[in-house]
Steps between C-alpha positions, in 0.01 A plus 500: 500500500528684167602316186870553424416674170268754667642856498817364339617818326856480363757778540650467150725804548637437853359831624396369841861435594616802297288731715559319833137380483355852468323358193300180538379310195124452473448355152696393193453380144734329252317659202612227259448518126568282199449554129316258276400461138288263294477401134173418323432210266317529169165510683602779740545278803819514707738232378809605695554686827831613648603711797825671596657782693394436859588786732387662826459852631467445876347758734482534877277726711611626840358682802712766670515397867803706613675813380686469169783749436623463142801713408727508197792403723305212656226401254227252593367454145695554176335440165717284276643299790534129428382236747714192442363169373396287795439801723226626267269197558427495124558208265468508121461158338609347830823704527565770761485842333629840614252788529559871431299759697299705252244720673400640837177654624441665837144569615397699807155618599320613811356209696707223342843353559755610236573241235789429264481289184799380300511311171781361289597280208652154492811508279736246351728272702835668554361851447655794684370842598525740204352834607408649834229758574520667840170591666535844667533508878171441682374437850195284566326492835291201609226743608169457318490835321584668170868597488704725272774238528726668241449849651420637155243763596445796732146624572443860605205731567419870513554789261801724471733347756423128498522276805528123522159337509434295812431131423305480825231755411556649152518193280503123494703290259263222398749297296852516358592224257826456306578288195860423394505271193770406251449297181650162407582362157580130448690317225348153452629337179301184430322554831810476717580800717857607419523870597313785660532875539305780669432866440242777531482585871239759600359587842153643573357594839126574535356716778145543629435769764192636676516875576329661801656849524370820342640589159705289265803291598837572341665171408871521423692218336865417567701619201751213502530144622833325554494164323843367580828595660861447411502199733242332274683583178847645544522862390140517382265694727161562343212730585192552285215747498160397626187623328127511565406265216129534585390852604363558847130425461224616734171321575220627724245222551160549665514381858881485493809717533706669232750248369819550299684238294831525319782286368876552512727318256869468426723261303697218656842512336684168506870434492693211356596222738648286219572543129 
């Protein structure tokens, strides 16, 4: 019989229930921190030591075990969402603390189960959600393969009139990995957390593809991504341009196949939940 603390990952963000168990937690970390300072005596030895400002930035890792359909109308993960004190499983100085979701990463590659990682920030007692950042619609399959889960790219072949490249014989996506972070700032007068805010959302999706067909592939990037709808923020529908933030790069290794890598990026524009 296994010890009760073996494989005891904690779902800090309630995503197992939020996805009807399509995501299953595998590991977690409280990521606690505390500041300290010391003062030296005349001889340079520490004569006084103090610490303050304990906080936590919990994270949970998940495996995708069933299909996840995230839409703007029915989101599974929203950055900026607040998990209430008590439900978050986080205590600061012995008191239940709420947690705000701060970043999401999605990793898919051939031969491995897709994974999702989420991290957040413990905030002050009584805090409310301030800003919300919608992750664009995506679909994740539990199949163990690289997936263009945001449907950002089309891959074509030929010259003149192009045709869609066949993923069965013309190319193989080796990995598609997305990062969706936002930044936290904390107000901690005299070491006591009193306020927080968040800003600076930016999404990046990295692609790696092996190419087997003659000639060069033509990789087209979606020109816009819908970030939110009027149902998420009344009267405010937002689309933004995507861009290839790293150019399509080609590598031809000895004993291997021609490989292309590129990155697509776009901003995550938040909206105010509270003043």
